[in-house]
A tleap script that builds the chain and sets N, CA, C and O, in Angstrom:
source leaprc.protein.ff14SB
mol = sequence {
  NMET SER PRO ALA ALA THR PHE SER THR MET
  GLU THR PRO ILE CYS THR THR ALA ARG ILE
  LEU ALA PRO GLN ALA GLY ILE PHE VAL ALA
  GLU LEU PRO ASN GLY LYS LYS VAL LEU ALA
  HIE LEU SER ARG GLN LEU ARG GLU SER GLY
  ALA VAL VAL ALA VAL GLY MET ARG VAL ALA
  VAL GLU MET THR ALA TYR ASP PHE ASP ILE
  ALA ARG ILE VAL ARG VAL LEU ASP GLU GLU
  CYS LYS CGLY
}
set mol.1.N position { -17.517 -25.590 -19.825 }
set mol.1.CA position { -16.642 -24.484 -19.474 }
set mol.1.C position { -15.507 -25.020 -18.611 }
set mol.1.O position { -15.732 -25.812 -17.696 }
set mol.2.N position { -14.305 -24.590 -18.901 }
set mol.2.CA position { -13.145 -25.082 -18.160 }
set mol.2.C position { -13.067 -24.432 -16.778 }
set mol.2.O position { -13.569 -23.326 -16.583 }
set mol.3.N position { -12.438 -25.117 -15.818 }
set mol.3.CA position { -12.298 -24.533 -14.477 }
set mol.3.C position { -11.541 -23.209 -14.495 }
set mol.3.O position { -11.810 -22.325 -13.682 }
set mol.4.N position { -10.594 -23.075 -15.424 }
set mol.4.CA position { -9.831 -21.834 -15.491 }
set mol.4.C position { -10.719 -20.653 -15.872 }
set mol.4.O position { -10.434 -19.519 -15.487 }
set mol.5.N position { -11.776 -20.902 -16.614 }
set mol.5.CA position { -12.662 -19.822 -17.041 }
set mol.5.C position { -13.603 -19.389 -15.919 }
set mol.5.O position { -14.121 -18.273 -15.943 }
set mol.6.N position { -13.829 -20.265 -14.932 }
set mol.6.CA position { -14.762 -19.926 -13.860 }
set mol.6.C position { -14.068 -19.484 -12.571 }
set mol.6.O position { -14.709 -18.901 -11.696 }
set mol.7.N position { -12.778 -19.753 -12.446 }
set mol.7.CA position { -12.057 -19.420 -11.224 }
set mol.7.C position { -10.922 -18.470 -11.540 }
set mol.7.O position { -10.069 -18.774 -12.374 }
set mol.8.N position { -10.903 -17.343 -10.892 }
set mol.8.CA position { -9.841 -16.364 -11.088 }
set mol.8.C position { -8.846 -16.467 -9.944 }
set mol.8.O position { -9.235 -16.466 -8.776 }
set mol.9.N position { -7.561 -16.557 -10.277 }
set mol.9.CA position { -6.535 -16.610 -9.239 }
set mol.9.C position { -6.208 -15.211 -8.718 }
set mol.9.O position { -5.557 -15.074 -7.682 }
set mol.10.N position { -6.647 -14.192 -9.415 }
set mol.10.CA position { -6.388 -12.817 -8.981 }
set mol.10.C position { -7.596 -12.283 -8.221 }
set mol.10.O position { -8.661 -12.075 -8.801 }
set mol.11.N position { -7.429 -12.067 -6.944 }
set mol.11.CA position { -8.481 -11.487 -6.131 }
set mol.11.C position { -8.462 -9.975 -6.300 }
set mol.11.O position { -7.401 -9.392 -6.523 }
set mol.12.N position { -9.608 -9.340 -6.197 }
set mol.12.CA position { -9.686 -7.893 -6.260 }
set mol.12.C position { -9.083 -7.320 -4.983 }
set mol.12.O position { -9.519 -7.675 -3.888 }
set mol.13.N position { -8.081 -6.432 -5.101 }
set mol.13.CA position { -7.461 -5.887 -3.890 }
set mol.13.C position { -8.375 -4.888 -3.192 }
set mol.13.O position { -9.259 -4.292 -3.808 }
set mol.14.N position { -8.147 -4.721 -1.911 }
set mol.14.CA position { -8.843 -3.705 -1.128 }
set mol.14.C position { -8.005 -2.436 -1.241 }
set mol.14.O position { -6.834 -2.433 -0.861 }
set mol.15.N position { -8.588 -1.369 -1.757 }
set mol.15.CA position { -7.869 -0.110 -1.976 }
set mol.15.C position { -8.317 0.920 -0.954 }
set mol.15.O position { -9.511 1.087 -0.705 }
set mol.16.N position { -7.352 1.606 -0.366 }
set mol.16.CA position { -7.641 2.650 0.614 }
set mol.16.C position { -6.473 3.626 0.656 }
set mol.16.O position { -5.530 3.504 -0.126 }
set mol.17.N position { -6.531 4.577 1.551 }
set mol.17.CA position { -5.427 5.506 1.734 }
set mol.17.C position { -4.768 5.241 3.077 }
set mol.17.O position { -5.342 4.586 3.947 }
set mol.18.N position { -3.571 5.752 3.232 }
set mol.18.CA position { -2.842 5.600 4.499 }
set mol.18.C position { -1.907 6.787 4.666 }
set mol.18.O position { -1.588 7.485 3.704 }
set mol.19.N position { -1.475 7.005 5.899 }
set mol.19.CA position { -0.493 8.046 6.194 }
set mol.19.C position { 0.763 7.357 6.701 }
set mol.19.O position { 0.697 6.498 7.580 }
set mol.20.N position { 1.909 7.738 6.143 }
set mol.20.CA position { 3.185 7.146 6.530 }
set mol.20.C position { 3.576 7.667 7.914 }
set mol.20.O position { 3.621 8.876 8.141 }
set mol.21.N position { 3.858 6.741 8.836 }
set mol.21.CA position { 4.246 7.108 10.195 }
set mol.21.C position { 5.746 7.019 10.418 }
set mol.21.O position { 6.327 7.886 11.070 }
set mol.22.N position { 6.388 5.966 9.877 }
set mol.22.CA position { 7.823 5.778 10.118 }
set mol.22.C position { 8.416 4.836 9.080 }
set mol.22.O position { 7.764 3.884 8.653 }
set mol.23.N position { 9.663 5.106 8.671 }
set mol.23.CA position { 10.357 4.150 7.806 }
set mol.23.C position { 10.991 3.052 8.645 }
set mol.23.O position { 11.395 3.286 9.784 }
set mol.24.N position { 11.078 1.844 8.075 }
set mol.24.CA position { 11.717 0.728 8.779 }
set mol.24.C position { 12.366 -0.206 7.777 }
set mol.24.O position { 11.665 -0.984 7.130 }
set mol.25.N position { 13.658 -0.157 7.628 }
set mol.25.CA position { 14.439 -1.106 6.826 }
set mol.25.C position { 13.793 -1.461 5.486 }
set mol.25.O position { 13.522 -2.631 5.217 }
set mol.26.N position { 13.551 -0.469 4.663 }
set mol.26.CA position { 13.012 -0.724 3.329 }
set mol.26.C position { 11.502 -0.794 3.239 }
set mol.26.O position { 10.946 -0.862 2.143 }
set mol.27.N position { 10.834 -0.778 4.377 }
set mol.27.CA position { 9.378 -0.742 4.395 }
set mol.27.C position { 8.932 0.421 5.279 }
set mol.27.O position { 9.765 1.120 5.856 }
set mol.28.N position { 7.649 0.624 5.383 }
set mol.28.CA position { 7.127 1.750 6.145 }
set mol.28.C position { 6.029 1.292 7.082 }
set mol.28.O position { 5.315 0.332 6.792 }
set mol.29.N position { 5.893 1.976 8.203 }
set mol.29.CA position { 4.730 1.799 9.067 }
set mol.29.C position { 3.734 2.852 8.610 }
set mol.29.O position { 4.056 4.039 8.557 }
set mol.30.N position { 2.519 2.416 8.280 }
set mol.30.CA position { 1.496 3.330 7.784 }
set mol.30.C position { 0.231 3.155 8.613 }
set mol.30.O position { -0.033 2.077 9.147 }
set mol.31.N position { -0.547 4.230 8.715 }
set mol.31.CA position { -1.797 4.193 9.471 }
set mol.31.C position { -2.967 4.344 8.511 }
set mol.31.O position { -3.024 5.290 7.724 }
set mol.32.N position { -3.897 3.402 8.586 }
set mol.32.CA position { -5.100 3.435 7.755 }
set mol.32.C position { -6.102 4.433 8.339 }
set mol.32.O position { -5.943 4.862 9.482 }
set mol.33.N position { -7.130 4.808 7.574 }
set mol.33.CA position { -8.122 5.759 8.083 }
set mol.33.C position { -8.825 5.314 9.367 }
set mol.33.O position { -9.271 6.152 10.151 }
set mol.34.N position { -8.928 3.991 9.587 }
set mol.34.CA position { -9.584 3.496 10.799 }
set mol.34.C position { -8.643 3.432 12.006 }
set mol.34.O position { -9.045 2.985 13.080 }
set mol.35.N position { -7.378 3.882 11.832 }
set mol.35.CA position { -6.427 3.899 12.929 }
set mol.35.C position { -5.522 2.683 13.013 }
set mol.35.O position { -4.575 2.685 13.799 }
set mol.36.N position { -5.782 1.647 12.230 }
set mol.36.CA position { -4.944 0.441 12.239 }
set mol.36.C position { -3.593 0.731 11.604 }
set mol.36.O position { -3.506 1.402 10.576 }
set mol.37.N position { -2.543 0.218 12.231 }
set mol.37.CA position { -1.192 0.375 11.691 }
set mol.37.C position { -0.824 -0.881 10.911 }
set mol.37.O position { -1.058 -2.000 11.369 }
set mol.38.N position { -0.243 -0.685 9.724 }
set mol.38.CA position { 0.172 -1.789 8.867 }
set mol.38.C position { 1.592 -1.554 8.385 }
set mol.38.O position { 2.083 -0.426 8.410 }
set mol.39.N position { 2.252 -2.619 7.945 }
set mol.39.CA position { 3.540 -2.496 7.273 }
set mol.39.C position { 3.247 -2.326 5.789 }
set mol.39.O position { 2.467 -3.087 5.216 }
set mol.40.N position { 3.867 -1.334 5.167 }
set mol.40.CA position { 3.614 -1.053 3.757 }
set mol.40.C position { 4.930 -1.018 2.988 }
set mol.40.O position { 5.936 -0.503 3.478 }
set mol.41.N position { 4.911 -1.567 1.789 }
set mol.41.CA position { 6.096 -1.548 0.934 }
set mol.41.C position { 5.740 -0.909 -0.398 }
set mol.41.O position { 4.578 -0.914 -0.805 }
set mol.42.N position { 6.739 -0.360 -1.075 }
set mol.42.CA position { 6.517 0.274 -2.367 }
set mol.42.C position { 6.252 -0.782 -3.437 }
set mol.42.O position { 6.866 -1.849 -3.431 }
set mol.43.N position { 5.339 -0.482 -4.349 }
set mol.43.CA position { 5.114 -1.365 -5.482 }
set mol.43.C position { 6.355 -1.331 -6.376 }
set mol.43.O position { 7.170 -0.414 -6.274 }
set mol.44.N position { 6.495 -2.300 -7.227 }
set mol.44.CA position { 7.656 -2.364 -8.106 }
set mol.44.C position { 7.740 -1.116 -8.989 }
set mol.44.O position { 8.828 -0.579 -9.194 }
set mol.45.N position { 6.604 -0.652 -9.511 }
set mol.45.CA position { 6.607 0.540 -10.368 }
set mol.45.C position { 7.130 1.769 -9.620 }
set mol.45.O position { 7.933 2.526 -10.165 }
set mol.46.N position { 6.687 1.971 -8.390 }
set mol.46.CA position { 7.159 3.122 -7.615 }
set mol.46.C position { 8.638 2.989 -7.276 }
set mol.46.O position { 9.388 3.963 -7.340 }
set mol.47.N position { 9.054 1.776 -6.914 }
set mol.47.CA position { 10.452 1.552 -6.555 }
set mol.47.C position { 11.361 1.828 -7.752 }
set mol.47.O position { 12.401 2.472 -7.611 }
set mol.48.N position { 10.960 1.333 -8.943 }
set mol.48.CA position { 11.779 1.516 -10.137 }
set mol.48.C position { 11.772 2.955 -10.634 }
set mol.48.O position { 12.732 3.391 -11.270 }
set mol.49.N position { 10.705 3.698 -10.355 }
set mol.49.CA position { 10.647 5.095 -10.795 }
set mol.49.C position { 11.362 6.036 -9.831 }
set mol.49.O position { 11.498 7.226 -10.117 }
set mol.50.N position { 11.817 5.519 -8.696 }
set mol.50.CA position { 12.551 6.323 -7.734 }
set mol.50.C position { 11.668 7.213 -6.879 }
set mol.50.O position { 12.115 8.254 -6.397 }
set mol.51.N position { 10.418 6.812 -6.686 }
set mol.51.CA position { 9.486 7.600 -5.877 }
set mol.51.C position { 10.015 7.740 -4.453 }
set mol.51.O position { 10.578 6.803 -3.887 }
set mol.52.N position { 9.822 8.917 -3.893 }
set mol.52.CA position { 10.266 9.189 -2.526 }
set mol.52.C position { 9.035 9.277 -1.630 }
set mol.52.O position { 8.100 10.027 -1.907 }
set mol.53.N position { 9.053 8.503 -0.558 }
set mol.53.CA position { 7.967 8.511 0.419 }
set mol.53.C position { 8.569 8.937 1.751 }
set mol.53.O position { 9.579 8.388 2.192 }
set mol.54.N position { 7.944 9.916 2.384 }
set mol.54.CA position { 8.460 10.443 3.643 }
set mol.54.C position { 7.381 10.399 4.721 }
set mol.54.O position { 6.193 10.257 4.428 }
set mol.55.N position { 7.811 10.521 5.948 }
set mol.55.CA position { 6.889 10.533 7.088 }
set mol.55.C position { 5.880 11.664 6.909 }
set mol.55.O position { 6.246 12.787 6.560 }
set mol.56.N position { 4.612 11.355 7.152 }
set mol.56.CA position { 3.546 12.339 7.040 }
set mol.56.C position { 2.827 12.342 5.712 }
set mol.56.O position { 1.760 12.943 5.593 }
set mol.57.N position { 3.382 11.687 4.710 }
set mol.57.CA position { 2.755 11.681 3.386 }
set mol.57.C position { 1.545 10.762 3.359 }
set mol.57.O position { 1.503 9.743 4.048 }
set mol.58.N position { 0.559 11.142 2.548 }
set mol.58.CA position { -0.596 10.287 2.293 }
set mol.58.C position { -0.323 9.474 1.038 }
set mol.58.O position { 0.184 10.000 0.048 }
set mol.59.N position { -0.658 8.194 1.082 }
set mol.59.CA position { -0.430 7.293 -0.044 }
set mol.59.C position { -1.663 6.437 -0.275 }
set mol.59.O position { -2.465 6.227 0.635 }
set mol.60.N position { -1.807 5.944 -1.499 }
set mol.60.CA position { -2.843 4.968 -1.814 }
set mol.60.C position { -2.229 3.588 -1.644 }
set mol.60.O position { -1.121 3.340 -2.119 }
set mol.61.N position { -2.938 2.686 -0.972 }
set mol.61.CA position { -2.429 1.338 -0.728 }
set mol.61.C position { -3.434 0.287 -1.175 }
set mol.61.O position { -4.637 0.537 -1.255 }
set mol.62.N position { -2.902 -0.895 -1.464 }
set mol.62.CA position { -3.721 -2.068 -1.772 }
set mol.62.C position { -3.414 -3.140 -0.739 }
set mol.62.O position { -2.271 -3.304 -0.312 }
set mol.63.N position { -4.463 -3.871 -0.341 }
set mol.63.CA position { -4.313 -4.971 0.610 }
set mol.63.C position { -5.117 -6.152 0.106 }
set mol.63.O position { -6.057 -5.976 -0.670 }
set mol.64.N position { -4.762 -7.353 0.534 }
set mol.64.CA position { -5.565 -8.517 0.197 }
set mol.64.C position { -6.555 -8.781 1.325 }
set mol.64.O position { -6.369 -8.318 2.451 }
set mol.65.N position { -7.582 -9.512 1.016 }
set mol.65.CA position { -8.581 -9.859 2.025 }
set mol.65.C position { -8.042 -10.903 3.003 }
set mol.65.O position { -8.680 -11.192 4.016 }
set mol.66.N position { -6.875 -11.467 2.705 }
set mol.66.CA position { -6.314 -12.532 3.530 }
set mol.66.C position { -5.304 -12.043 4.554 }
set mol.66.O position { -5.007 -12.760 5.509 }
set mol.67.N position { -4.765 -10.831 4.378 }
set mol.67.CA position { -3.733 -10.336 5.282 }
set mol.67.C position { -3.899 -8.826 5.449 }
set mol.67.O position { -3.516 -8.052 4.572 }
set mol.68.N position { -4.467 -8.419 6.567 }
set mol.68.CA position { -4.715 -7.006 6.832 }
set mol.68.C position { -3.553 -6.321 7.551 }
set mol.68.O position { -3.707 -5.200 8.036 }
set mol.69.N position { -2.390 -6.979 7.627 }
set mol.69.CA position { -1.234 -6.396 8.287 }
set mol.69.C position { -0.186 -5.886 7.305 }
set mol.69.O position { 0.751 -5.194 7.705 }
set mol.70.N position { -0.333 -6.220 6.019 }
set mol.70.CA position { 0.621 -5.847 4.984 }
set mol.70.C position { -0.111 -5.086 3.887 }
set mol.70.O position { -1.215 -5.461 3.493 }
set mol.71.N position { 0.509 -4.012 3.394 }
set mol.71.CA position { -0.095 -3.224 2.310 }
set mol.71.C position { 0.972 -2.889 1.274 }
set mol.71.O position { 2.161 -2.819 1.587 }
set mol.72.N position { 0.532 -2.684 0.046 }
set mol.72.CA position { 1.412 -2.270 -1.042 }
set mol.72.C position { 1.097 -0.819 -1.381 }
set mol.72.O position { -0.055 -0.490 -1.665 }
set mol.73.N position { 2.095 0.049 -1.355 }
set mol.73.CA position { 1.907 1.452 -1.721 }
set mol.73.C position { 1.899 1.529 -3.243 }
set mol.73.O position { 2.890 1.193 -3.892 }
set mol.74.N position { 0.777 1.972 -3.812 }
set mol.74.CA position { 0.650 2.008 -5.265 }
set mol.74.C position { 0.691 3.421 -5.843 }
set mol.74.O position { 0.883 3.599 -7.046 }
set mol.75.N position { 0.511 4.423 -4.985 }
set mol.75.CA position { 0.516 5.805 -5.490 }
set mol.75.C position { 0.775 6.754 -4.322 }
set mol.75.O position { 0.314 6.530 -3.203 }
set mol.76.N position { 1.520 7.813 -4.608 }
set mol.76.CA position { 1.759 8.858 -3.617 }
set mol.76.C position { 0.700 9.938 -3.851 }
set mol.76.O position { 0.577 10.454 -4.962 }
set mol.77.N position { -0.060 10.280 -2.818 }
set mol.77.CA position { -1.134 11.270 -2.949 }
set mol.77.C position { -0.662 12.664 -2.582 }
set mol.77.O position { -1.152 13.641 -3.149 }
set mol.78.N position { 0.270 12.789 -1.656 }
set mol.78.CA position { 0.833 14.083 -1.262 }
set mol.78.C position { 2.225 14.184 -1.835 }
set mol.78.O position { 3.016 13.249 -1.710 }
set mol.79.N position { 2.538 15.295 -2.458 }
set mol.79.CA position { 3.883 15.480 -2.989 }
set mol.79.C position { 4.840 16.000 -1.939 }
set mol.79.O position { 6.054 15.873 -2.098 }
set mol.80.N position { 4.331 16.578 -0.880 }
set mol.80.CA position { 5.205 17.063 0.196 }
set mol.80.C position { 4.546 16.779 1.538 }
set mol.80.O position { 3.322 16.669 1.621 }
set mol.81.N position { 5.335 16.663 2.565 }
set mol.81.CA position { 4.826 16.390 3.902 }
set mol.81.C position { 4.070 17.612 4.432 }
set mol.81.O position { 4.505 18.752 4.271 }
set mol.82.N position { 2.943 17.345 5.059 }
set mol.82.CA position { 2.151 18.426 5.654 }
set mol.82.C position { 1.964 18.140 7.129 }
set mol.82.O position { 0.854 18.192 7.658 }
set mol.83.N position { 3.092 17.832 7.791 }
set mol.83.CA position { 3.227 17.567 9.184 }
set mol.83.C position { 2.059 17.286 9.943 }
set mol.83.O position { 2.147 17.054 11.149 }
savepdb mol mol.pdb
quit
């Protein structure tokens, strides 16, 4: 068996939800359910579709096991802010 067949370069992302706290120069400060604040950016699909993310919205995020300070916003869960 080849090494490529036994080793995957794609790690399974950690998926969770977050609440947007503040926008910052193209990225967002988001709070995870455990209270940790992370920097979150829109995934390419959301950015290209023109998705709007505002303060107070709940979003689904993905993180790697190697960096718990950065998250990728993959889906908007709330369509409107619920303060």
